[in-house]
C-alpha distance (Angstrom), angle and dihedral (degrees) to the residues before:
residue distance angle dihedral
M1 . . .
A2 3.79 . .
S3 3.77 133.4 .
I4 3.80 136.0 -160.4
R5 3.83 127.2 -139.2
Q6 3.78 134.3 -177.3
R7 3.88 113.5 -112.9
G8 3.91 99.3 178.7
K9 3.78 139.6 -14.6
D10 3.83 93.2 -64.3
S11 3.69 105.4 12.1
W12 3.90 132.7 89.8
A13 3.74 135.3 -172.4
V14 3.84 131.0 -150.4
I15 3.75 117.8 -140.7
F16 3.71 127.0 -159.8
Q17 3.77 146.9 140.6
T18 3.85 121.4 -99.1
G19 3.79 136.6 178.5
E20 3.78 127.7 33.8
G21 3.92 133.3 -99.0
A22 3.69 117.0 -16.2
N23 3.73 89.4 -4.1
R24 3.78 94.5 59.5
H25 3.85 111.1 120.2
Q26 3.77 140.4 158.2
E27 3.84 118.0 -95.4
W28 3.70 126.7 -155.4
E29 3.92 120.2 -162.6
S30 3.90 106.7 -171.3
G31 3.74 132.4 -176.0
Y32 3.74 101.1 61.8
T33 3.71 128.7 136.7
K34 3.92 113.5 -123.2
S35 3.82 92.3 -101.1
E36 3.81 94.6 44.0
A37 3.83 90.5 49.2
K38 3.92 89.6 51.4
A39 3.94 88.3 48.4
R40 3.90 89.9 48.6
K41 3.77 93.4 46.5
A42 3.85 90.7 50.9
Q43 3.88 89.4 49.6
I44 3.82 93.3 53.3
E45 3.75 93.7 47.6
F46 3.81 90.0 47.1
E47 3.75 90.0 53.2
E48 3.88 92.3 47.0
A49 3.75 88.5 51.8
R50 3.89 87.4 56.3
G51 3.88 92.2 50.6
I52 3.80 98.1 -100.0
K53 3.76 108.5 142.0
T54 3.78 102.8 -178.0
H55 3.84 117.1 69.6
I56 3.76 102.2 176.0
I57 3.82 104.6 146.9
N58 3.85 113.7 -102.9
E59 3.83 109.0 -147.6
D60 3.78 92.3 -155.8
N61 3.62 95.1 55.8
H62 4.03 100.7 34.0
G63 3.62 115.1 4.6
L64 3.79 88.9 -173.1
L65 3.89 97.3 128.1
G66 3.85 96.0 56.6
K67 3.71 91.8 43.2
A68 3.83 91.7 49.9
V69 3.75 92.0 49.0
A70 3.74 96.2 47.2
T71 3.90 91.8 48.1
A72 3.82 91.6 49.4
Q73 3.85 88.1 50.1
E74 3.79 90.7 46.8
K75 3.84 91.2 52.6
K76 3.85 92.7 46.8
A77 3.80 92.2 50.9
A78 3.88 91.8 46.2
K79 3.82 92.7 48.9
A80 3.87 91.2 48.9
A81 3.89 91.5 50.9
E82 3.84 91.0 42.9
I83 3.73 111.9 130.6
T84 3.83 122.8 -160.1
P85 3.73 122.9 -132.2
V86 3.72 90.3 -110.2
D87 3.88 90.6 52.9
K88 3.58 88.9 50.0
Q89 3.72 92.3 54.9
A90 3.91 90.3 48.8
I91 3.82 90.8 52.0
K92 3.81 90.1 50.2
E93 3.74 94.7 48.5
I94 3.78 95.3 45.2
E95 3.86 90.9 46.6
N96 3.67 94.5 50.9
S97 3.90 93.8 49.8
D98 3.76 117.9 102.3
K99 3.90 88.0 -125.8
S100 3.76 92.2 44.4
L101 3.82 105.1 176.2
L102 3.81 105.5 10.0
L103 3.71 111.2 135.8
K104 3.81 101.6 -112.4
P105 3.81 97.9 53.3
F106 3.78 91.0 42.3
M107 3.86 91.0 50.6
E108 3.76 91.7 46.8
E109 3.85 88.9 53.7
F110 3.83 90.9 46.0
I111 3.78 93.8 51.1
R112 3.94 91.5 46.7
I113 3.79 92.3 50.8
Y114 3.83 102.7 29.0
G115 3.70 112.4 17.0
A116 3.75 98.1 46.4
K117 3.74 88.9 58.5
K118 3.81 100.6 37.5
W119 3.81 103.8 36.2
G120 3.73 131.8 72.9
E121 3.83 121.6 -131.6
S122 3.73 97.0 -97.3
Y123 3.96 94.3 48.2
Y124 3.81 89.6 43.8
R125 3.84 92.3 52.1
S126 3.85 92.5 44.2
G127 3.95 91.7 45.7
I128 3.78 91.0 53.1
N129 3.81 93.4 48.1
L130 3.89 90.1 49.9
L131 3.76 92.1 50.1
N132 3.79 95.0 48.3
N133 3.79 94.1 43.1
Y134 3.74 104.4 44.3
V135 3.85 112.8 5.8
Y136 3.83 118.0 42.2
E137 3.91 96.2 52.7
Y138 3.85 92.6 51.5
W139 3.75 96.3 47.7
K140 3.76 99.3 30.1
S141 3.93 96.3 124.5
V142 3.89 97.8 33.0
P143 3.91 118.5 99.0
I144 3.63 112.7 -141.0
T145 3.84 90.6 -116.1
K146 3.80 87.7 67.4
F147 3.93 97.2 57.1
T148 3.83 110.6 119.2
V149 3.75 129.8 -173.6
K150 3.95 88.5 -118.1
S151 3.99 90.2 51.0
I152 3.86 91.2 50.3
D153 3.86 91.4 47.8
D154 3.89 88.7 51.2
Y155 3.65 88.5 49.7
Y156 3.85 94.5 52.4
T157 3.69 90.1 46.4
W158 3.88 90.3 50.3
L159 3.83 89.7 51.6
V160 3.71 96.9 56.8
T161 3.72 99.2 36.6
K162 3.85 106.4 35.9
C163 3.89 111.6 9.3
R164 3.93 113.3 92.8
A165 3.75 115.7 -133.6
A166 3.75 117.0 -107.9
S167 3.74 86.9 -116.7
G168 3.76 89.1 60.1
E169 3.76 91.9 -123.2
G170 3.89 112.1 118.8
F171 3.73 125.4 -51.2
V172 3.69 128.3 -44.3
T173 3.83 113.5 -65.6
S174 3.70 126.6 -122.6
S175 3.76 89.0 -119.2
T176 3.78 91.0 59.6
V177 3.82 89.7 47.4
N178 3.82 90.4 55.2
D179 3.84 87.7 53.6
I180 3.73 92.8 49.9
H181 3.96 89.6 48.1
K182 3.76 92.8 53.1
I183 3.85 93.0 51.8
L184 3.84 92.7 45.6
R185 3.72 94.0 43.6
C186 3.74 92.4 53.5
A187 3.70 92.6 46.6
F188 3.92 93.6 52.3
N189 3.80 90.0 47.3
R190 3.80 84.0 61.4
A191 3.80 91.5 45.8
V192 3.81 85.6 59.0
K193 3.71 90.9 51.7
W194 3.79 90.4 47.7
Q195 3.72 89.8 53.2
H196 3.80 95.6 -120.5
I197 3.78 92.6 120.8
E198 3.82 135.0 19.4
S199 3.80 98.9 -137.6
N200 3.76 139.5 14.9
P201 3.87 109.0 -113.5
F202 3.80 91.0 -168.4
L203 3.90 91.9 68.5
N204 3.83 88.8 71.5
A205 3.84 100.7 34.6
T206 3.75 117.7 117.4
V207 3.78 111.6 -115.3
P208 3.98 121.3 -159.3
E209 3.72 112.0 -103.3
Y210 3.65 121.0 -118.1
K211 3.79 140.5 170.5
S212 3.83 119.6 -137.2
K213 3.80 108.9 -119.0
V214 3.72 116.4 -112.4
R215 3.65 113.8 -145.0
S216 3.75 121.6 -139.3
A217 3.84 114.0 -101.7
L218 3.84 131.0 -147.3
T219 3.77 115.5 -110.7
P220 3.83 117.0 -121.1
N221 3.77 87.3 -106.5
E222 3.80 94.5 54.9
I223 3.86 90.6 47.3
E224 3.90 87.2 50.0
R225 3.87 90.3 51.2
V226 3.86 92.2 49.6
I227 3.82 93.3 45.8
E228 3.85 89.7 53.2
Y229 3.86 92.5 45.9
T230 3.91 92.2 51.0
D231 3.79 94.2 44.1
R232 3.84 91.6 110.7
P233 3.87 114.5 132.5
D234 3.86 85.3 179.5
D235 3.89 92.3 63.0
Y236 3.74 112.0 57.6
N237 3.97 93.1 -164.0
L238 3.68 95.5 52.8
F239 3.81 95.3 42.1
L240 3.72 89.3 50.5
I241 3.76 89.1 58.2
H242 3.79 88.7 45.6
C243 3.83 92.7 55.7
A244 3.84 92.9 42.7
M245 3.79 90.9 51.8
N246 3.86 91.5 48.4
L247 3.82 90.5 51.3
A248 3.77 92.0 46.8
F249 3.88 91.9 51.0
A250 3.66 103.5 35.0
G251 3.72 95.6 35.0
S252 3.94 97.2 35.3
M253 3.91 87.4 -131.8
R254 3.72 131.1 166.7
G255 3.74 120.0 -122.7
G256 3.85 91.3 -112.3
E257 3.86 92.0 51.0
I258 3.89 90.1 49.9
G259 3.83 92.4 51.2
A260 3.84 89.8 49.3
L261 3.83 96.2 54.9
Q262 3.79 119.5 120.6
W263 3.69 127.4 -169.6
D264 3.85 88.6 -114.2
D265 3.71 87.6 63.9
I266 3.87 90.5 78.5
V267 3.76 92.9 91.3
D268 3.78 97.3 174.0
P269 3.86 114.4 31.3
Q270 3.73 93.4 177.5
R271 3.70 93.4 55.4
K272 3.70 92.8 30.7
I273 3.66 96.6 -126.5
L274 3.84 119.8 167.4
Y275 3.91 114.9 -161.4
I276 3.92 111.2 -145.4
C277 3.80 111.5 -160.0
K278 3.78 107.5 134.3
S279 3.82 147.7 44.6
I280 3.68 138.9 -149.8
D281 3.79 119.1 -125.4
R282 3.75 143.5 147.1
V283 3.75 109.1 -114.7
D284 3.89 134.8 -165.8
K285 3.84 106.2 -109.6
A286 3.88 92.7 -144.7
A287 3.75 92.0 49.6
I288 3.83 97.4 47.1
A289 3.75 88.9 53.0
K290 3.78 93.1 60.5
V291 3.89 104.9 37.7
A292 3.75 123.0 83.8
K293 3.62 103.7 -165.2
T294 3.75 101.9 64.7
D295 3.87 111.4 79.6
I296 3.82 112.4 -156.0
Y297 3.80 110.4 -150.7
Y298 3.90 97.5 178.9
K299 3.68 137.2 5.7
F300 3.93 115.7 -149.8
P301 3.81 116.5 -138.1
S302 3.88 112.2 -89.5
Y303 3.80 115.6 -143.6
N304 3.67 93.1 -162.3
P305 3.81 113.5 64.7
R306 3.86 91.6 -167.3
A307 3.93 92.4 53.5
K308 3.80 110.6 123.2
S309 3.91 90.5 -152.9
I310 3.70 136.2 52.8
I311 3.92 133.5 -166.6
V312 3.85 111.4 -118.8
L313 3.74 142.3 168.9
K314 3.81 107.4 -119.2
N315 3.77 141.9 166.0
T316 3.91 113.2 -62.1
K317 3.97 92.6 -124.2
E318 3.75 129.4 0.9
D319 3.72 90.4 -116.5
G320 3.81 95.5 45.3
G321 3.78 91.8 -122.0
S322 3.75 94.4 134.6
D323 3.90 98.4 56.0
R324 3.83 106.7 117.8
N325 3.66 148.6 135.5
A326 3.86 121.4 -100.7
Y327 3.84 118.1 -151.1
L328 3.74 105.2 -150.5
P329 3.73 124.7 -150.4
T330 3.82 113.5 -115.3
A331 3.78 91.5 -114.8
V332 3.93 91.8 53.7
Y333 3.70 90.1 48.3
D334 3.72 94.4 51.9
K335 3.90 88.6 51.1
L336 3.78 91.7 54.5
M337 3.79 89.6 50.5
R338 3.74 91.7 53.9
L339 3.81 86.9 48.9
R340 3.74 89.9 55.3
E341 3.76 91.3 51.0
M342 3.76 89.4 54.5
Q343 3.76 91.6 50.8
E344 3.76 92.0 52.2
E345 3.77 89.2 51.1
L346 3.91 89.7 52.1
K347 3.89 88.6 50.1
D348 3.80 91.3 56.9
E349 3.78 91.8 43.9
L350 3.76 97.0 46.5
G351 3.84 99.0 32.1
D352 3.84 128.3 -153.0
D353 3.80 93.9 -55.8
G354 3.89 93.6 49.8
Y355 3.77 101.9 38.7
Y356 3.92 119.5 61.1
D357 3.98 101.5 -153.9
Y358 3.78 108.3 -159.3
G359 3.84 90.1 151.2
M360 3.80 92.3 -108.9
M361 3.72 122.2 165.4
I362 3.88 98.9 -156.2
C363 3.78 104.8 34.2
Q364 3.90 141.7 138.0
E365 3.77 118.6 -86.7
N366 3.73 90.5 -94.3
G367 3.82 93.6 50.9
K368 3.74 99.4 -106.2
P369 3.87 117.2 135.0
I370 3.77 123.4 -91.2
M371 3.70 122.3 -138.6
T372 3.73 130.4 -140.5
E373 3.77 93.7 -107.1
H374 3.84 92.7 49.4
L375 4.00 88.9 49.0
N376 3.67 88.4 50.3
R377 3.83 96.0 48.4
R378 3.94 91.7 49.4
F379 3.82 87.6 48.3
Q380 3.84 93.4 52.1
Q381 3.87 89.4 45.7
V382 3.89 87.3 58.8
L383 3.83 91.9 48.5
N384 3.77 93.6 49.3
K385 3.78 89.8 52.2
M386 3.83 90.3 51.7
G387 3.87 94.4 43.8
I388 3.80 93.7 -120.1
K389 3.70 116.0 154.0
P390 3.81 137.0 148.1
K391 3.74 114.6 -86.3
K392 3.81 92.4 -127.1
G393 3.86 127.5 47.2
D394 3.71 133.5 6.4
E395 3.83 100.7 -91.5
Q396 3.75 121.2 104.2
Y397 3.76 124.6 -127.2
V398 3.74 117.4 -92.4
F399 3.80 126.8 -139.9
H400 3.87 91.4 -110.3
S401 3.77 87.6 63.9
I402 3.82 88.7 75.2
R403 3.89 88.7 65.3
S404 3.83 88.0 52.7
T405 3.77 93.1 53.0
A406 3.78 90.8 45.9
T407 3.76 89.7 54.5
T408 3.67 93.2 51.5
Y409 3.82 92.7 44.5
K410 3.87 93.2 49.3
L411 3.77 91.6 49.0
K412 3.81 86.6 52.9
I413 3.74 98.4 50.0
S414 3.78 95.5 39.7
G415 3.85 90.5 53.9
G416 3.89 92.8 -113.7
D417 3.71 97.4 -48.1
I418 3.84 95.1 165.9
K419 3.76 96.5 177.1
A420 3.75 95.0 53.8
V421 3.92 92.4 47.2
Q422 3.82 86.6 46.3
G423 3.81 90.9 57.7
E424 3.84 91.4 44.2
N425 3.92 88.1 55.0
G426 3.74 97.3 44.6
Q427 3.83 94.6 -125.5
K428 3.88 125.2 149.5
D429 3.83 94.0 -155.1
A430 3.84 120.7 58.9
K431 3.81 88.2 -153.2
M432 3.72 90.3 73.0
V433 3.88 88.3 64.7
T434 3.63 94.9 50.6
H435 3.83 106.4 31.4
Q436 3.87 103.4 31.5
Y437 3.86 108.1 29.2
S438 3.61 112.2 21.1
R439 3.88 114.1 99.0
I440 3.79 133.1 -173.0
L441 3.87 106.6 -123.5
D442 3.84 117.4 -133.5
E443 3.81 92.2 -131.4
D444 3.89 90.8 53.9
R445 3.85 90.2 50.6
S446 3.72 90.8 50.8
R447 3.79 92.2 46.5
I448 3.78 90.5 51.8
A449 3.79 90.4 49.6
D450 3.81 89.3 52.5
I451 3.81 94.1 49.7
M452 3.78 91.0 48.6
D453 3.84 92.1 49.3
K454 3.88 87.7 50.0
Q455 3.60 103.6 39.9
F456 3.92 103.1 30.0
Y457 3.67 110.5 25.7
G458 3.84 99.8 25.3
R459 3.83 87.5 53.4
K460 3.71 90.5 73.8
E461 3.89 94.1 57.1
E462 3.76 90.6 42.8
A463 3.90 89.8 53.5
V464 3.89 90.4 50.5
D465 3.83 91.0 51.2
D466 3.85 91.2 48.2
E467 3.80 91.6 51.1
L468 3.87 91.2 51.6
M469 3.62 92.9 49.8
Q470 3.79 93.8 47.9
A471 3.79 90.5 50.7
A472 3.82 93.5 48.1
K473 3.86 92.5 50.0
A474 3.83 88.5 49.6
N475 3.90 89.5 58.9
P476 3.81 109.9 39.4
D477 3.90 93.2 -164.9
L478 3.79 91.9 49.8
F479 3.93 87.8 47.5
K480 3.87 91.3 50.2
Q481 3.85 90.6 49.1
F482 3.85 90.6 47.8
M483 3.76 90.0 52.3
Q484 3.67 92.4 51.4
F485 3.75 90.6 49.1
M486 3.76 92.0 52.7
A487 3.87 91.6 51.1
M488 3.79 91.9 52.1
A489 3.77 89.5 49.2
N490 3.79 91.5 51.9
S491 3.86 90.7 47.5
A492 3.91 91.0 51.4
N493 3.79 92.5 49.4
K494 3.86 92.0 52.1
A495 3.88 91.3 47.9
G496 3.76 90.1 49.1
């Protein structure tokens, strides 16, 4: 008997036994289409029924295997070379241009076709800025067909050694070069697909190494102190920070997610469930009109008609990976209900003309939204009043560091349940939990040292004492002399 098995999307294999006795073994013939595999299976079974034991394919008689392999290879090559209608339009527009394959017109076409669909507003905006500040001027007269690995390596060296940063402080950083590299590598991959170039030189370019900076995180003890300090229902601004910190710590929430919370997001008051599905941000009006991956739920009124940006409530992440439920502790939920009472009192006091009611949970005294940078500034003002600073370096803690501490603390109390903490944080990749956010708390390190001192190093001293006592008990006279010696030693210590 023979059987067939799928080996890929369009490829099938026929499996059968061949040979006799000790030489009998399983044979696989791959590369068939489904119909060809069925035909080959039927052929093998027909031969077996007629007493033919060896079914190795005979090219002279059948030729199916070679034909199937060739067909599969042709299909694969055709699919790799396939160009979508929008890609064909891009090729036509660029080739008809007077400056056909210069970098800037190519990148503008790439962004219009690819970036506008694949990038979120913030990445779109930052990408445009990087290209304008560091890329177009350097490569302004070079066609993309003339890019080489060597010229790219020279370019990256120039950026970090001679090109001034747009901020005016020093040269371009390695981190910025890596961001530029990601955009250009992606664009030249598309250029290969559009058949402008045969290979992507950015794949073999040498990018400057850099390590992402790890910010200092507050210890649970420091967070507890700040929470106690800000627990002031008689002071709205302090109590606002109090509630925001509790949301960041208990709900592992980002600053933008906290600022976007509305009272309607409490989807189950009985079980104290908060649904996190949006973020507050200031976005560029021109960019938001072009990108497709950023969903805008609400635009706050702008009081400057000439402003180029606007505050919005948008999706948390462009891929929706951060949408989640937060199960609030009862103590945190009760604090939020007290904050709501305070806001109702402000509404009555300020009236409709003085209080802007957008239903926001964490907002200014007049109801207007509060941005992440404002939340961070208020948080740092509290820390400065309390004299809380990182043990190393001159930088202050940032509000986002609460989320980092919460991640470490939850890993600790969950016994290292990474998947549970990942769900709490709204992260698609578990590596973000272990590599980016988890911290080793100093008190835990100290406790581990104490345990090792007691259970490992102290064990040797205890073993020596036990041996002396056992030897003394085995010889009563020696034990008596030992006790007299210890008494004399104690008397000498007291006299000294």
